[in-house]
C-alpha positions as CSV (number, residue, x, y, z in Angstrom):
1,M,46.9,-180.3,-124.2
2,T,49.4,-176.8,-122.9
3,K,52.0,-176.9,-125.0
4,E,55.1,-174.2,-124.5
5,A,57.9,-172.3,-125.8
6,F,60.1,-169.8,-124.3
7,S,62.6,-167.7,-127.0
8,A,64.8,-164.6,-125.9
9,S,67.2,-162.6,-126.8
10,S,69.1,-159.5,-126.7
11,F,70.3,-157.0,-128.9
12,E,72.6,-153.9,-128.9
13,H,70.8,-150.8,-131.1
14,S,72.7,-147.1,-131.3
15,G,73.4,-147.6,-127.9
16,F,70.2,-148.9,-126.2
17,R,70.2,-153.0,-124.5
18,H,67.0,-154.3,-125.2
19,S,65.0,-157.9,-123.8
20,S,63.0,-159.6,-126.5
21,F,61.0,-162.5,-124.1
22,V,58.3,-163.9,-126.9
23,L,56.0,-166.7,-125.6
24,R,55.1,-168.7,-128.6
25,N,52.7,-171.9,-128.8
26,F,50.8,-171.0,-125.9
27,F,47.6,-173.4,-126.9
28,V,44.7,-173.1,-124.7
29,S,42.0,-175.6,-126.2
30,G,42.3,-175.9,-129.6
31,R,42.8,-171.8,-129.4
32,G,46.3,-170.3,-130.4
33,L,47.1,-167.7,-128.8
34,K,50.8,-165.4,-128.7
35,F,52.4,-163.7,-125.6
36,E,55.2,-161.0,-126.3
37,I,56.6,-158.9,-123.7
38,D,59.3,-155.8,-125.8
39,I,60.9,-153.7,-123.3
40,G,62.2,-151.2,-125.5
41,H,63.6,-148.7,-123.6
42,A,67.2,-148.2,-121.3
43,F,67.6,-149.2,-118.7
44,C,68.9,-146.4,-115.8
45,D,70.9,-145.0,-117.8
46,E,71.6,-147.2,-120.0
47,G,72.0,-145.5,-123.9
48,L,72.1,-141.7,-122.1
49,R,75.1,-141.3,-122.8
50,A,77.6,-141.7,-126.1
51,P,78.0,-145.5,-126.6
52,G,81.7,-146.4,-125.5
53,T,82.2,-144.0,-122.8
54,Q,82.1,-144.1,-119.0
55,Q,79.7,-141.7,-117.2
56,K,81.2,-141.4,-113.7
57,P,79.2,-140.7,-111.0
58,Q,78.8,-137.3,-109.5
59,Q,77.2,-137.9,-106.1
60,K,77.6,-133.3,-105.0
61,D,75.3,-133.5,-108.0
62,I,72.8,-135.7,-106.6
63,M,73.3,-135.1,-102.9
64,N,73.0,-132.1,-100.4
65,W,74.8,-133.8,-98.4
66,K,74.7,-131.2,-95.5
67,K,70.8,-131.1,-95.7
68,F,71.3,-134.8,-95.9
69,F,72.3,-135.1,-92.5
70,I,70.7,-132.2,-90.9
71,A,67.4,-134.1,-92.2
72,F,69.2,-137.1,-90.4
73,I,69.6,-135.7,-87.0
74,A,65.6,-134.4,-86.8
75,A,64.3,-137.5,-88.0
76,F,66.3,-139.3,-85.0
77,V,65.9,-136.9,-82.5
78,F,62.6,-137.2,-83.8
79,L,61.7,-141.4,-84.0
80,F,63.9,-141.0,-80.8
81,V,61.5,-138.7,-78.7
82,F,58.9,-140.5,-79.9
83,G,59.6,-143.6,-80.2
84,F,60.2,-142.3,-75.8
85,L,56.9,-141.3,-75.4
86,W,54.4,-143.0,-77.3
87,Y,56.2,-147.1,-76.7
88,G,58.2,-146.3,-73.2
89,T,55.3,-144.1,-71.3
90,L,52.0,-144.4,-73.4
91,M,52.4,-147.9,-74.5
92,H,54.0,-149.1,-70.6
93,G,51.0,-150.3,-70.2
94,A,50.5,-152.7,-72.3
95,H,53.7,-154.4,-72.2
96,E,54.0,-154.6,-69.0
97,E,50.2,-157.5,-69.7
98,V,53.8,-159.7,-71.1
99,P,56.4,-158.9,-69.0
100,T,58.2,-162.2,-70.6
101,L,58.5,-161.1,-73.9
102,L,60.4,-157.5,-72.9
103,R,63.9,-156.5,-70.7
104,P,62.8,-155.0,-67.2
105,K,65.3,-151.7,-69.0
106,P,66.3,-151.0,-72.4
107,D,69.6,-151.9,-73.3
108,F,70.1,-147.9,-74.2
109,P,72.8,-148.0,-76.9
110,W,71.6,-151.0,-78.6
111,L,68.1,-148.3,-78.6
112,I,70.3,-146.3,-80.2
113,L,71.5,-147.7,-82.5
114,G,69.0,-149.0,-83.8
115,H,67.5,-145.4,-84.7
116,L,70.1,-144.1,-85.8
117,V,70.6,-146.2,-88.0
118,M,66.2,-146.1,-88.3
119,S,66.4,-142.2,-89.4
120,F,69.8,-143.3,-91.7
121,F,68.3,-145.3,-94.1
122,F,64.7,-143.5,-93.9
123,T,66.5,-140.3,-95.1
124,M,68.2,-142.1,-98.0
125,L,64.8,-143.4,-98.6
126,Y,63.8,-139.5,-99.3
127,A,66.8,-138.5,-101.1
128,R,67.2,-140.6,-103.2
129,L,63.6,-141.8,-104.7
130,V,61.8,-138.2,-103.9
131,P,64.3,-135.7,-103.1
132,A,62.4,-132.7,-104.5
133,G,59.1,-134.3,-103.2
134,G,58.3,-131.8,-100.0
135,V,56.4,-132.1,-97.3
136,G,53.9,-134.1,-98.6
137,A,55.8,-136.5,-100.1
138,G,57.3,-137.4,-96.6
139,A,54.8,-138.0,-95.3
140,M,53.2,-140.1,-98.0
141,L,56.6,-142.3,-97.8
142,G,56.7,-142.2,-94.4
143,I,53.3,-143.5,-94.6
144,L,54.2,-146.3,-96.8
145,V,57.6,-147.6,-94.2
146,A,55.2,-147.2,-91.9
147,L,53.0,-150.7,-94.1
148,V,56.4,-152.2,-93.9
149,F,57.0,-152.0,-90.5
150,A,52.9,-152.8,-89.8
151,G,53.5,-156.5,-92.3
152,V,56.7,-156.7,-89.4
153,D,54.3,-156.6,-86.8
154,L,52.3,-158.5,-87.9
155,I,54.3,-161.4,-87.8
156,T,56.1,-160.7,-84.9
157,F,52.5,-161.1,-83.8
158,A,52.1,-163.9,-85.2
159,V,55.0,-165.9,-84.0
160,Q,54.7,-164.0,-79.9
161,P,52.0,-164.5,-77.5
162,L,51.2,-160.6,-77.4
163,T,47.8,-158.5,-76.6
164,T,46.6,-157.2,-79.6
165,K,46.0,-153.5,-77.6
166,I,49.6,-154.0,-78.3
167,L,49.7,-154.8,-82.2
168,G,47.5,-152.0,-82.1
169,G,49.9,-149.8,-81.1
170,W,52.2,-150.2,-82.8
171,I,50.6,-150.2,-85.9
172,V,49.4,-146.5,-85.6
173,G,52.2,-145.6,-83.8
174,D,54.6,-146.8,-87.2
175,L,52.1,-144.7,-89.0
176,I,52.1,-141.5,-87.0
177,Q,55.8,-141.4,-86.7
178,F,56.8,-142.1,-89.9
179,A,54.5,-139.5,-91.5
180,I,55.7,-137.0,-89.3
181,A,59.5,-138.1,-89.6
182,G,58.4,-138.0,-92.8
183,A,57.5,-134.7,-93.5
184,I,60.3,-133.5,-90.9
185,I,63.0,-134.9,-93.7
186,G,60.8,-133.8,-96.6
187,A,60.0,-130.1,-95.3
188,I,64.4,-129.8,-94.4
189,Y,65.8,-132.3,-97.3
190,K,66.5,-130.0,-100.8
191,P,69.1,-131.7,-103.4
192,S,71.6,-129.4,-104.8
193,S,71.5,-127.8,-108.2
194,P,74.7,-129.0,-110.6
195,A,76.3,-125.3,-110.8
196,A,76.3,-125.9,-106.6
197,S,79.3,-127.3,-105.3
């Protein structure tokens, strides 16, 4: 028979917020087991400032907006050109196998907007998560993003009558384009130092 009692508590201690969750009296086959999870470290920036003070974020110290903009434009140009060559030219024959699922001609304002959004937030992910990572870290982030897109491609394949040729082409294209775009962003973007203004 299973019996569970759960207690949760949080408290303040020297500027840090701690959370303690204890699962007590968990019986399995007559044996008593106790599980305890104690998160005793600062969450994000808690405890890194004096208690009772407000710290204003200094965005100019975190983001190098000039390099960000250059990296974003470079990523946009690359992704747009690669998309045209890979999906629009190389995969054109495969896409013609399912003509009812695709427009005869792309709606370019939406196509451009989609590439702008994708490039901007991909560059933002790099700047926020691996700002000093360089080309290799950018390519690795690109591969991880491409694997997220691969999941979306698999879901699309599950609900639309696409061919495996299209599915494979989309996944390979995602891996190539985002790895290269990540490397481009990694080569261009460097965070500004706190001393720089």
